[in-house]
BAPAVO-644348 format. One record per residue (C-alpha): residue number from 0; x, y, z. Coordinates in Angstrom, 1 decimal, padded with zeros to 4 digits. Layout:
% BAPAVO-644348
<rec seq="NUM" c1="X" c2="Y" c3="Z"/>
...
***
This chain:
% BAPAVO-644348
<rec seq="0" c1="029.3" c2="-039.9" c3="028.9"/>
<rec seq="1" c1="027.3" c2="-038.5" c3="031.8"/>
<rec seq="2" c1="028.3" c2="-035.0" c3="032.9"/>
<rec seq="3" c1="027.1" c2="-033.9" c3="036.3"/>
<rec seq="4" c1="027.0" c2="-030.0" c3="036.4"/>
<rec seq="5" c1="026.4" c2="-027.3" c3="033.8"/>
<rec seq="6" c1="029.1" c2="-024.9" c3="034.9"/>
<rec seq="7" c1="032.2" c2="-023.8" c3="033.0"/>
<rec seq="8" c1="033.8" c2="-027.3" c3="033.2"/>
<rec seq="9" c1="030.7" c2="-029.2" c3="032.2"/>
<rec seq="10" c1="030.0" c2="-026.9" c3="029.2"/>
<rec seq="11" c1="033.6" c2="-027.4" c3="027.9"/>
<rec seq="12" c1="033.5" c2="-031.2" c3="028.1"/>
<rec seq="13" c1="030.1" c2="-031.3" c3="026.3"/>
<rec seq="14" c1="031.3" c2="-028.8" c3="023.6"/>
<rec seq="15" c1="034.5" c2="-030.8" c3="023.0"/>
<rec seq="16" c1="032.5" c2="-034.0" c3="022.5"/>
<rec seq="17" c1="030.4" c2="-032.5" c3="019.7"/>
<rec seq="18" c1="030.6" c2="-034.8" c3="016.6"/>
<rec seq="19" c1="032.5" c2="-037.6" c3="018.5"/>
<rec seq="20" c1="031.1" c2="-041.1" c3="018.5"/>
<rec seq="21" c1="029.6" c2="-040.9" c3="022.0"/>
<rec seq="22" c1="026.3" c2="-039.9" c3="023.6"/>
<rec seq="23" c1="026.4" c2="-037.1" c3="026.0"/>
<rec seq="24" c1="024.0" c2="-036.7" c3="028.9"/>
<rec seq="25" c1="024.3" c2="-033.6" c3="031.1"/>
<rec seq="26" c1="022.5" c2="-033.4" c3="034.5"/>
<rec seq="27" c1="022.1" c2="-030.2" c3="036.6"/>
<rec seq="28" c1="019.7" c2="-029.0" c3="039.2"/>
<rec seq="29" c1="019.0" c2="-025.9" c3="037.1"/>
<rec seq="30" c1="018.3" c2="-025.7" c3="033.3"/>
<rec seq="31" c1="020.6" c2="-022.8" c3="033.0"/>
<rec seq="32" c1="024.3" c2="-022.0" c3="033.2"/>
<rec seq="33" c1="025.3" c2="-019.2" c3="035.6"/>
<rec seq="34" c1="028.1" c2="-016.8" c3="034.7"/>
<rec seq="35" c1="029.4" c2="-016.7" c3="038.2"/>
<rec seq="36" c1="032.0" c2="-013.9" c3="037.9"/>
<rec seq="37" c1="029.2" c2="-011.3" c3="037.5"/>
<rec seq="38" c1="027.0" c2="-012.6" c3="040.4"/>
<rec seq="39" c1="028.1" c2="-009.6" c3="042.5"/>
<rec seq="40" c1="026.6" c2="-007.2" c3="040.0"/>
<rec seq="41" c1="023.3" c2="-009.0" c3="040.3"/>
<rec seq="42" c1="023.5" c2="-008.8" c3="044.1"/>
<rec seq="43" c1="024.1" c2="-005.0" c3="044.0"/>
<rec seq="44" c1="021.5" c2="-004.3" c3="041.3"/>
<rec seq="45" c1="023.8" c2="-003.4" c3="038.4"/>
<rec seq="46" c1="022.6" c2="-006.4" c3="036.3"/>
<rec seq="47" c1="019.4" c2="-008.4" c3="036.0"/>
<rec seq="48" c1="019.7" c2="-012.1" c3="036.7"/>
<rec seq="49" c1="018.7" c2="-012.9" c3="033.1"/>
<rec seq="50" c1="021.9" c2="-011.2" c3="031.9"/>
<rec seq="51" c1="024.1" c2="-013.9" c3="033.5"/>
<rec seq="52" c1="021.9" c2="-017.0" c3="033.1"/>
<rec seq="53" c1="022.0" c2="-018.9" c3="029.8"/>
<rec seq="54" c1="019.7" c2="-021.8" c3="028.7"/>
<rec seq="55" c1="021.7" c2="-025.1" c3="028.6"/>
<rec seq="56" c1="019.3" c2="-026.6" c3="026.1"/>
<rec seq="57" c1="019.5" c2="-023.6" c3="023.8"/>
<rec seq="58" c1="023.3" c2="-023.6" c3="024.1"/>
<rec seq="59" c1="023.5" c2="-027.1" c3="022.7"/>
<rec seq="60" c1="020.5" c2="-026.9" c3="020.3"/>
<rec seq="61" c1="022.6" c2="-027.9" c3="017.3"/>
<rec seq="62" c1="024.5" c2="-030.7" c3="019.0"/>
<rec seq="63" c1="023.0" c2="-034.0" c3="017.9"/>
<rec seq="64" c1="024.7" c2="-036.3" c3="020.4"/>
<rec seq="65" c1="023.7" c2="-034.1" c3="023.4"/>
<rec seq="66" c1="020.8" c2="-034.5" c3="025.9"/>
<rec seq="67" c1="020.0" c2="-032.6" c3="029.1"/>
<rec seq="68" c1="017.8" c2="-033.3" c3="032.1"/>
<rec seq="69" c1="017.1" c2="-031.4" c3="035.3"/>
<rec seq="70" c1="018.1" c2="-033.8" c3="038.1"/>
<rec seq="71" c1="019.7" c2="-033.8" c3="041.6"/>
<rec seq="72" c1="022.5" c2="-036.4" c3="041.7"/>
<rec seq="73" c1="023.0" c2="-037.9" c3="045.1"/>
<rec seq="74" c1="025.4" c2="-040.9" c3="044.8"/>
<rec seq="75" c1="027.9" c2="-042.6" c3="042.5"/>
<rec seq="76" c1="027.9" c2="-046.4" c3="042.4"/>
<rec seq="77" c1="031.4" c2="-047.1" c3="040.9"/>
<rec seq="78" c1="031.0" c2="-050.9" c3="041.1"/>
<rec seq="79" c1="027.8" c2="-050.8" c3="039.0"/>
<rec seq="80" c1="028.8" c2="-047.8" c3="036.7"/>
<rec seq="81" c1="025.5" c2="-046.0" c3="037.8"/>
<rec seq="82" c1="024.5" c2="-042.8" c3="039.6"/>
<rec seq="83" c1="021.5" c2="-042.3" c3="041.8"/>
<rec seq="84" c1="019.4" c2="-039.3" c3="040.8"/>
<rec seq="85" c1="016.1" c2="-037.7" c3="041.5"/>
<rec seq="86" c1="014.9" c2="-039.0" c3="038.2"/>
<rec seq="87" c1="016.1" c2="-042.6" c3="038.8"/>
<rec seq="88" c1="019.2" c2="-044.6" c3="038.4"/>
<rec seq="89" c1="021.3" c2="-043.7" c3="035.3"/>
<rec seq="90" c1="024.0" c2="-045.9" c3="033.7"/>
<rec seq="91" c1="027.3" c2="-044.4" c3="032.4"/>
<rec seq="92" c1="030.4" c2="-045.6" c3="030.5"/>
<rec seq="93" c1="032.2" c2="-042.5" c3="031.6"/>
<rec seq="94" c1="031.3" c2="-040.1" c3="034.4"/>
<rec seq="95" c1="032.5" c2="-036.5" c3="034.6"/>
<rec seq="96" c1="031.9" c2="-034.8" c3="038.0"/>
<rec seq="97" c1="031.8" c2="-031.1" c3="037.4"/>
<rec seq="98" c1="029.6" c2="-030.1" c3="040.5"/>
<rec seq="99" c1="031.7" c2="-027.1" c3="041.4"/>
<rec seq="100" c1="031.8" c2="-025.7" c3="044.9"/>
<rec seq="101" c1="029.5" c2="-024.3" c3="047.6"/>
<rec seq="102" c1="030.0" c2="-021.8" c3="050.5"/>
<rec seq="103" c1="032.2" c2="-023.1" c3="053.4"/>
<rec seq="104" c1="031.0" c2="-021.9" c3="056.8"/>
<rec seq="105" c1="033.7" c2="-024.0" c3="058.5"/>
<rec seq="106" c1="031.1" c2="-025.8" c3="060.7"/>
<rec seq="107" c1="029.8" c2="-022.6" c3="062.3"/>
<rec seq="108" c1="026.0" c2="-023.1" c3="062.4"/>
<rec seq="109" c1="025.1" c2="-019.6" c3="063.6"/>
<rec seq="110" c1="027.0" c2="-018.0" c3="060.8"/>
<rec seq="111" c1="025.5" c2="-020.4" c3="058.3"/>
<rec seq="112" c1="022.0" c2="-019.4" c3="059.7"/>
<rec seq="113" c1="022.4" c2="-015.6" c3="059.8"/>
<rec seq="114" c1="025.1" c2="-014.6" c3="057.3"/>
<rec seq="115" c1="024.3" c2="-014.3" c3="053.6"/>
<rec seq="116" c1="026.2" c2="-016.4" c3="051.0"/>
<rec seq="117" c1="026.5" c2="-015.6" c3="047.3"/>
<rec seq="118" c1="027.2" c2="-018.7" c3="045.1"/>
<rec seq="119" c1="024.1" c2="-018.8" c3="043.0"/>
<rec seq="120" c1="021.5" c2="-016.6" c3="041.3"/>
<rec seq="121" c1="018.9" c2="-017.2" c3="044.0"/>
<rec seq="122" c1="021.4" c2="-016.2" c3="046.7"/>
<rec seq="123" c1="022.5" c2="-013.1" c3="044.8"/>
<rec seq="124" c1="018.8" c2="-012.1" c3="044.4"/>
<rec seq="125" c1="018.2" c2="-012.7" c3="048.1"/>
<rec seq="126" c1="021.2" c2="-010.5" c3="048.9"/>
<rec seq="127" c1="019.9" c2="-007.7" c3="046.6"/>
<rec seq="128" c1="016.4" c2="-007.7" c3="048.2"/>
<rec seq="129" c1="017.9" c2="-007.8" c3="051.7"/>
<rec seq="130" c1="020.2" c2="-004.8" c3="050.9"/>
<rec seq="131" c1="017.3" c2="-002.8" c3="049.4"/>
<rec seq="132" c1="014.9" c2="-003.7" c3="052.3"/>
<rec seq="133" c1="017.5" c2="-002.6" c3="054.9"/>
<rec seq="134" c1="018.1" c2="000.7" c3="053.1"/>
<rec seq="135" c1="014.3" c2="001.3" c3="053.0"/>
<rec seq="136" c1="014.0" c2="000.4" c3="056.7"/>
<rec seq="137" c1="016.8" c2="002.8" c3="057.6"/>
<rec seq="138" c1="014.9" c2="005.7" c3="056.0"/>
<rec seq="139" c1="012.1" c2="005.1" c3="058.6"/>
<rec seq="140" c1="014.5" c2="005.2" c3="061.6"/>
<rec seq="141" c1="015.0" c2="008.4" c3="063.5"/>
<rec seq="142" c1="018.2" c2="007.8" c3="065.6"/>
<rec seq="143" c1="021.7" c2="007.0" c3="064.5"/>
<rec seq="144" c1="021.7" c2="003.9" c3="066.8"/>
<rec seq="145" c1="018.7" c2="002.5" c3="065.0"/>
<rec seq="146" c1="020.1" c2="003.2" c3="061.5"/>
<rec seq="147" c1="023.6" c2="001.9" c3="062.2"/>
<rec seq="148" c1="023.0" c2="-001.9" c3="061.9"/>
<rec seq="149" c1="020.9" c2="-001.5" c3="058.8"/>
<rec seq="150" c1="023.5" c2="000.6" c3="057.0"/>
<rec seq="151" c1="026.6" c2="-001.4" c3="058.1"/>
<rec seq="152" c1="027.8" c2="-004.0" c3="055.6"/>
<rec seq="153" c1="030.4" c2="-006.5" c3="056.6"/>
<rec seq="154" c1="032.1" c2="-008.7" c3="053.9"/>
<rec seq="155" c1="033.9" c2="-011.6" c3="055.4"/>
<rec seq="156" c1="036.6" c2="-012.9" c3="053.1"/>
<rec seq="157" c1="038.8" c2="-010.7" c3="051.0"/>
<rec seq="158" c1="039.0" c2="-012.9" c3="048.0"/>
<rec seq="159" c1="037.7" c2="-011.8" c3="044.6"/>
<rec seq="160" c1="034.0" c2="-012.1" c3="045.7"/>
<rec seq="161" c1="034.5" c2="-010.0" c3="048.9"/>
<rec seq="162" c1="036.6" c2="-007.4" c3="047.1"/>
<rec seq="163" c1="034.2" c2="-007.0" c3="044.2"/>
<rec seq="164" c1="031.2" c2="-006.7" c3="046.5"/>
<rec seq="165" c1="032.9" c2="-004.3" c3="048.9"/>
<rec seq="166" c1="033.8" c2="-002.1" c3="045.9"/>
<rec seq="167" c1="030.2" c2="-002.2" c3="044.5"/>
<rec seq="168" c1="028.7" c2="-001.4" c3="047.9"/>
<rec seq="169" c1="031.1" c2="001.5" c3="048.3"/>
<rec seq="170" c1="030.0" c2="002.8" c3="044.9"/>
<rec seq="171" c1="026.4" c2="002.6" c3="046.0"/>
<rec seq="172" c1="027.2" c2="004.7" c3="049.1"/>
<rec seq="173" c1="029.4" c2="007.2" c3="047.2"/>
<rec seq="174" c1="027.2" c2="007.8" c3="044.2"/>
<rec seq="175" c1="023.7" c2="006.5" c3="044.6"/>
<rec seq="176" c1="022.6" c2="006.5" c3="048.3"/>
<rec seq="177" c1="021.9" c2="010.2" c3="048.8"/>
<rec seq="178" c1="020.2" c2="010.5" c3="045.4"/>
<rec seq="179" c1="017.8" c2="007.6" c3="045.9"/>
<rec seq="180" c1="017.4" c2="008.0" c3="049.7"/>
<rec seq="181" c1="017.6" c2="011.8" c3="050.4"/>
<rec seq="182" c1="016.9" c2="011.1" c3="054.2"/>
<rec seq="183" c1="020.2" c2="009.1" c3="054.5"/>
<rec seq="184" c1="023.7" c2="010.5" c3="054.6"/>
<rec seq="185" c1="026.7" c2="009.1" c3="052.9"/>
<rec seq="186" c1="028.7" c2="008.9" c3="056.2"/>
<rec seq="187" c1="025.9" c2="006.8" c3="057.8"/>
<rec seq="188" c1="026.7" c2="003.8" c3="055.5"/>
<rec seq="189" c1="029.7" c2="001.8" c3="056.5"/>
<rec seq="190" c1="031.4" c2="-001.0" c3="054.4"/>
<rec seq="191" c1="033.9" c2="-003.3" c3="056.1"/>
<rec seq="192" c1="036.0" c2="-006.0" c3="054.4"/>
<rec seq="193" c1="037.5" c2="-008.4" c3="056.9"/>
<rec seq="194" c1="039.9" c2="-011.4" c3="056.5"/>
<rec seq="195" c1="042.1" c2="-013.4" c3="058.8"/>
<rec seq="196" c1="044.9" c2="-013.3" c3="056.2"/>
<rec seq="197" c1="047.4" c2="-010.4" c3="056.2"/>
<rec seq="198" c1="046.4" c2="-009.2" c3="052.7"/>
<rec seq="199" c1="043.5" c2="-008.9" c3="050.4"/>
<rec seq="200" c1="043.3" c2="-011.2" c3="047.3"/>
<rec seq="201" c1="045.6" c2="-013.7" c3="049.1"/>
<rec seq="202" c1="046.5" c2="-015.9" c3="046.1"/>
<rec seq="203" c1="047.3" c2="-013.0" c3="043.8"/>
<rec seq="204" c1="050.6" c2="-011.2" c3="043.4"/>
<rec seq="205" c1="051.7" c2="-008.7" c3="046.1"/>
<rec seq="206" c1="051.4" c2="-005.9" c3="043.5"/>
<rec seq="207" c1="047.8" c2="-006.8" c3="042.6"/>
<rec seq="208" c1="046.9" c2="-007.2" c3="046.3"/>
<rec seq="209" c1="048.3" c2="-003.8" c3="047.2"/>
<rec seq="210" c1="046.5" c2="-002.1" c3="044.3"/>
<rec seq="211" c1="043.2" c2="-003.6" c3="045.3"/>
<rec seq="212" c1="043.8" c2="-002.6" c3="049.0"/>
<rec seq="213" c1="044.7" c2="001.0" c3="048.1"/>
<rec seq="214" c1="041.7" c2="001.3" c3="045.7"/>
<rec seq="215" c1="039.3" c2="000.0" c3="048.3"/>
<rec seq="216" c1="040.7" c2="002.3" c3="051.0"/>
<rec seq="217" c1="040.3" c2="005.2" c3="048.5"/>
<rec seq="218" c1="036.7" c2="004.4" c3="048.1"/>
<rec seq="219" c1="036.1" c2="004.5" c3="051.8"/>
<rec seq="220" c1="036.0" c2="000.7" c3="052.6"/>
<rec seq="221" c1="037.3" c2="-000.2" c3="056.0"/>
<rec seq="222" c1="039.7" c2="-003.1" c3="055.4"/>
<rec seq="223" c1="040.4" c2="-005.2" c3="058.5"/>
<rec seq="224" c1="043.1" c2="-007.8" c3="058.0"/>
<rec seq="225" c1="044.5" c2="-010.4" c3="060.4"/>
<rec seq="226" c1="041.0" c2="-010.5" c3="062.0"/>
<rec seq="227" c1="039.2" c2="-013.8" c3="062.7"/>
<rec seq="228" c1="035.4" c2="-014.0" c3="063.0"/>
<rec seq="229" c1="034.2" c2="-015.7" c3="066.2"/>
<rec seq="230" c1="030.4" c2="-015.5" c3="065.9"/>
<rec seq="231" c1="027.4" c2="-013.7" c3="064.4"/>
<rec seq="232" c1="023.9" c2="-013.8" c3="065.8"/>
<rec seq="233" c1="022.1" c2="-011.7" c3="063.1"/>
<rec seq="234" c1="022.6" c2="-008.5" c3="065.1"/>
<rec seq="235" c1="026.3" c2="-008.3" c3="066.0"/>
<rec seq="236" c1="029.4" c2="-009.9" c3="064.6"/>
<rec seq="237" c1="032.2" c2="-010.7" c3="067.1"/>
<rec seq="238" c1="035.9" c2="-011.1" c3="066.3"/>
<rec seq="239" c1="038.6" c2="-012.8" c3="068.2"/>
<rec seq="240" c1="040.2" c2="-010.2" c3="070.5"/>
<rec seq="241" c1="036.9" c2="-008.6" c3="071.5"/>
<rec seq="242" c1="036.1" c2="-006.3" c3="068.6"/>
<rec seq="243" c1="032.4" c2="-006.2" c3="067.6"/>
<rec seq="244" c1="030.4" c2="-004.6" c3="064.8"/>
<rec seq="245" c1="026.6" c2="-004.1" c3="064.9"/>
<rec seq="246" c1="025.2" c2="-005.2" c3="061.5"/>
<rec seq="247" c1="022.2" c2="-006.8" c3="059.9"/>
<rec seq="248" c1="024.2" c2="-007.2" c3="056.6"/>
<rec seq="249" c1="027.0" c2="-009.8" c3="057.0"/>
<rec seq="250" c1="027.9" c2="-011.4" c3="053.7"/>
<rec seq="251" c1="030.0" c2="-014.5" c3="053.9"/>
<rec seq="252" c1="032.6" c2="-015.1" c3="051.2"/>
<rec seq="253" c1="035.3" c2="-016.6" c3="053.4"/>
<rec seq="254" c1="035.8" c2="-019.8" c3="051.6"/>
<rec seq="255" c1="034.4" c2="-022.6" c3="049.4"/>
<rec seq="256" c1="034.2" c2="-026.3" c3="049.5"/>
<rec seq="257" c1="033.7" c2="-028.9" c3="046.8"/>
<rec seq="258" c1="030.2" c2="-030.3" c3="046.2"/>
<rec seq="259" c1="031.2" c2="-034.0" c3="046.4"/>
<rec seq="260" c1="028.8" c2="-036.8" c3="045.5"/>
<rec seq="261" c1="028.4" c2="-039.7" c3="048.0"/>
<rec seq="262" c1="029.7" c2="-043.1" c3="047.1"/>
<rec seq="263" c1="033.3" c2="-042.2" c3="046.4"/>
<rec seq="264" c1="036.1" c2="-043.6" c3="048.6"/>
<rec seq="265" c1="036.5" c2="-041.2" c3="051.6"/>
<rec seq="266" c1="040.3" c2="-041.5" c3="051.4"/>
<rec seq="267" c1="040.4" c2="-039.6" c3="048.1"/>
<rec seq="268" c1="038.4" c2="-036.6" c3="049.6"/>
<rec seq="269" c1="041.0" c2="-034.1" c3="050.6"/>
<rec seq="270" c1="041.3" c2="-030.5" c3="052.0"/>
<rec seq="271" c1="038.4" c2="-028.3" c3="050.9"/>
<rec seq="272" c1="036.2" c2="-031.3" c3="050.4"/>
<rec seq="273" c1="037.7" c2="-031.9" c3="047.0"/>
<rec seq="274" c1="038.3" c2="-035.1" c3="045.0"/>
<rec seq="275" c1="041.9" c2="-036.3" c3="044.4"/>
<rec seq="276" c1="042.6" c2="-036.7" c3="040.7"/>
<rec seq="277" c1="045.6" c2="-037.6" c3="038.5"/>
<rec seq="278" c1="047.1" c2="-035.5" c3="035.7"/>
<rec seq="279" c1="044.2" c2="-036.4" c3="033.4"/>
<rec seq="280" c1="041.6" c2="-035.4" c3="036.0"/>
<rec seq="281" c1="040.7" c2="-039.1" c3="036.5"/>
<rec seq="282" c1="039.5" c2="-039.8" c3="040.1"/>
<rec seq="283" c1="042.2" c2="-041.8" c3="041.9"/>
<rec seq="284" c1="041.4" c2="-045.5" c3="042.1"/>
<rec seq="285" c1="038.9" c2="-045.4" c3="039.2"/>
<rec seq="286" c1="039.2" c2="-046.0" c3="035.5"/>
<rec seq="287" c1="036.2" c2="-044.2" c3="034.1"/>
<rec seq="288" c1="035.3" c2="-041.4" c3="036.6"/>
<rec seq="289" c1="036.7" c2="-037.9" c3="036.2"/>
<rec seq="290" c1="036.4" c2="-034.8" c3="038.3"/>
<rec seq="291" c1="037.1" c2="-031.3" c3="037.0"/>
<rec seq="292" c1="037.0" c2="-027.7" c3="038.2"/>
<rec seq="293" c1="036.4" c2="-026.5" c3="041.7"/>
<rec seq="294" c1="035.6" c2="-030.0" c3="043.0"/>
<rec seq="295" c1="038.9" c2="-031.5" c3="041.8"/>
<rec seq="296" c1="042.3" c2="-031.6" c3="043.7"/>
<rec seq="297" c1="045.2" c2="-032.1" c3="041.4"/>
***
């Protein structure tokens, strides 16, 4: 059984196969598992990266039928029961695709170039360094106009990631900014959370959404709903309808798309770049390929 991806899904499959009469090979481009729900705390400096990264090898140290290799997987060859990887072609009897998702910029190349995503530990650390660098730079500026773009944070996408980050940045402004940076004022730092949907935490209940909205507003976050981003050039973010905000800190959490491997029938790749599966997570049209987690559409 070859498992591609060491996220929550991949870990579960490998764990459940412990002691079964199969050999398990897990492949991932990193040798650690990332606890993604706490990425936002790494990005805002509340946690160190090591606190949410766990060694895959150490996790399965006692499992005799388990092996792990670092590898990039590029293609599935269903007719040959093989996959193409950066360490060569690998045979499988059963393949489990647990590759997760990546940031969806919806084809906007400028936003992809200038906005900051947060789906991995390296991206969270980049975000942390960028935030700190801009706060430091703001202390050296003398006019409000110079400080404004450095101290304005725009979170695009009011899902869990956007809400958590907006709240964390508001906490930094409300409790830490003036202590660590005496030259800066609390009112100088602005935090915006924007979404084209009419509510925050869209898939959640109306009650949960309203509580999150009220809590963020109480912390001083400017929540802008029913607003669609038009463009971002690294200096100014523009919205449909003409509104603009000057900011060097645009964080993109407006959507994800599945990390699909090449070689699968294009007809089974559906909305959100996900793979169509049946009730047993078997990829449609195949007998021995499965897809689970964020990359699967059931």
